[in-house]
C-alpha positions as CSV (number, residue, x, y, z in Angstrom):
1,M,5.5,2.0,-10.8
2,G,2.3,4.0,-12.4
3,D,-0.5,2.3,-9.9
4,G,0.2,5.2,-7.0
5,Q,2.4,4.2,-4.7
6,P,5.8,6.0,-4.3
7,R,9.0,5.7,-6.6
8,L,12.2,3.7,-4.8
9,L,14.0,6.7,-4.3
10,D,11.4,8.3,-2.6
11,Q,10.6,5.2,-0.3
12,V,13.7,5.4,0.5
13,R,14.3,9.4,1.5
14,D,11.1,9.1,3.7
15,R,12.3,5.7,5.5
16,I,15.8,8.0,5.8
17,R,14.5,10.6,7.1
18,R,11.7,8.8,9.6
19,K,14.8,7.1,10.9
20,H,16.5,10.6,11.5
21,Y,19.8,10.2,10.2
22,S,21.9,13.5,8.2
23,I,21.2,14.4,4.9
24,R,24.7,14.1,3.6
25,T,23.5,10.3,4.6
26,E,20.4,10.7,2.4
27,Q,22.4,11.3,-0.3
28,A,24.6,9.2,-0.2
29,Y,22.2,6.4,0.3
30,V,20.3,7.9,-2.9
31,D,22.8,7.9,-5.4
32,W,24.5,4.9,-4.8
33,I,20.9,3.4,-5.6
34,R,20.6,5.2,-8.0
35,R,23.1,4.1,-9.2
36,F,22.7,-0.1,-8.9
37,V,19.7,0.6,-10.9
38,L,20.8,2.2,-13.6
39,H,23.5,-0.4,-13.4
40,H,20.3,-3.3,-14.1
41,N,19.4,-2.2,-16.6
42,K,16.9,0.9,-14.9
43,R,15.1,-2.0,-13.7
44,H,12.7,-1.9,-10.2
45,P,14.3,-3.8,-8.3
46,G,10.6,-5.3,-7.3
47,T,10.4,-6.3,-10.6
48,W,13.6,-8.8,-10.1
49,G,12.4,-12.3,-10.4
50,R,14.0,-15.0,-7.9
51,G,16.4,-15.9,-10.4
52,R,18.0,-13.1,-10.6
53,S,19.7,-13.0,-6.8
54,R,22.8,-14.5,-6.4
55,H,21.5,-16.3,-3.0
56,S,19.0,-17.9,-4.8
C-alpha cells in the first residue's frame, strides 16, 4: 500500500491504543492478524474481493 496510508498492522496498533487496551492485548491482536494475513498468502484483507468471504 504505497499510497501514503499507514500499513495494516500500524492501523491496528493505532486503533487499539486509542481504545486504551493493554499492551499485551495489542501484542496478541497484532500477532493474530499477522498470522492470519500470512496464512492467506500475505494479501491485505482490503484487497480481497467479495468472493473471498464465507458470508457472501
